[in-house]
C-alpha positions in Angstrom: -24.5 -47.1 2.4 -25.0 -43.3 3.0 -21.9 -41.2 3.7 -21.7 -39.4 7.0 -22.2 -35.7 6.7 -19.0 -33.7 6.7 -18.3 -31.8 9.9 -17.9 -28.1 8.9 -16.2 -27.3 12.2 -13.0 -29.1 11.1 -12.5 -26.7 8.2 -13.6 -23.7 10.3 -11.0 -24.7 12.9 -8.3 -24.9 10.3 -9.4 -21.5 8.8 -9.2 -19.9 12.3 -5.7 -21.4 12.8 -4.6 -20.0 9.4 -6.1 -16.6 10.2 -4.3 -16.5 13.5 -1.0 -17.5 11.9 -1.3 -14.8 9.2 -2.4 -12.2 11.7 0.7 -12.9 13.8 2.8 -12.1 10.7 0.9 -8.8 10.2 1.5 -8.0 13.9 5.2 -8.6 13.5 5.5 -6.6 10.3 3.6 -3.7 11.8 5.7 -3.8 15.0 8.9 -3.4 13.0 7.4 -0.6 10.9 6.0 1.3 13.9 9.2 0.8 16.0 11.1 2.7 13.3 9.0 5.8 14.0 8.4 8.7 11.7 5.7 9.6 9.3 5.3 6.0 8.0 4.8 4.7 11.5 2.2 7.3 12.3 0.3 6.6 9.0 0.4 2.9 9.7 -0.9 3.4 13.2 -3.8 5.5 11.9 -4.5 3.1 9.1 -4.5 0.1 11.5 -7.1 1.6 13.8 -9.4 2.9 11.0 -9.2 -0.5 9.2 -10.2 -2.4 12.4 -13.2 -0.1 12.9 -14.3 -0.4 9.2 -13.9 -4.2 9.2 -16.0 -4.5 12.4 -18.6 -2.2 11.1 -18.9 -4.0 7.7 -19.2 -7.3 9.5 -22.0 -5.9 11.7 -23.8 -4.8 8.5 -23.4 -8.3 7.1 -24.8 -9.9 10.3 -27.8 -7.5 10.4 -28.6 -8.1 6.8 -28.4 -11.9 7.1 -25.4 -12.3 4.8 -23.6 -14.5 7.4 -25.9 -17.3 7.0 -28.5 -19.1 9.1 -26.3 -21.5 11.0 -23.5 -21.0 13.5 -21.1 -22.8 11.2 -21.9 -20.6 8.2 -21.7 -17.4 10.3 -18.4 -18.6 11.7 -17.0 -19.5 8.3 -18.1 -16.2 6.7 -16.8 -14.2 9.6 -13.4 -15.8 9.3 -13.4 -15.3 5.5 -14.2 -11.6 6.0 -11.3 -11.1 8.3 -9.0 -13.4 6.3 -9.3 -11.1 3.2 -8.4 -8.1 5.2 -5.5 -9.7 7.0 -4.1 -11.2 3.8 -4.2 -7.9 2.0 -2.3 -6.3 4.9 0.3 -9.0 5.0 1.0 -8.6 1.3 1.1 -4.8 1.6 3.4 -4.8 4.6 5.7 -7.5 3.3 6.1 -5.5 0.0 6.9 -2.4 2.0 9.4 -4.2 4.2 11.3 -5.4 1.1 11.1 -2.1 -0.8 
C-alpha cells in the first residue's frame, strides 16, 4: 500500500510559529536596549532598520532569480528559513549583549 504524501504545510506552519516566537524575543530584547537610551540604543535602532531593508531586498532578489522554488510551499518554506536565520542571529547577539 502506498503511503500518503506528507503535507508540507504542517512543517511550514510550525516554522512560522517558531519564527514568530523567536521574533517576539528579539522585540523584547530590543525594547529593553532602546529604552535605556544612549549611543547603543541609537546604533541598535539604525541597525534594526537597515537589517530589515537588507533582508527584504535580498528576499526579493531570491524571488526574482527563482531561488524560492516553483511551488507555494517551497517559496513559503524558503522565505521563513531566510528570515529565521536573520532573527536567530539577532536573538543570539542581543541576548549576549544583555548578559554582558
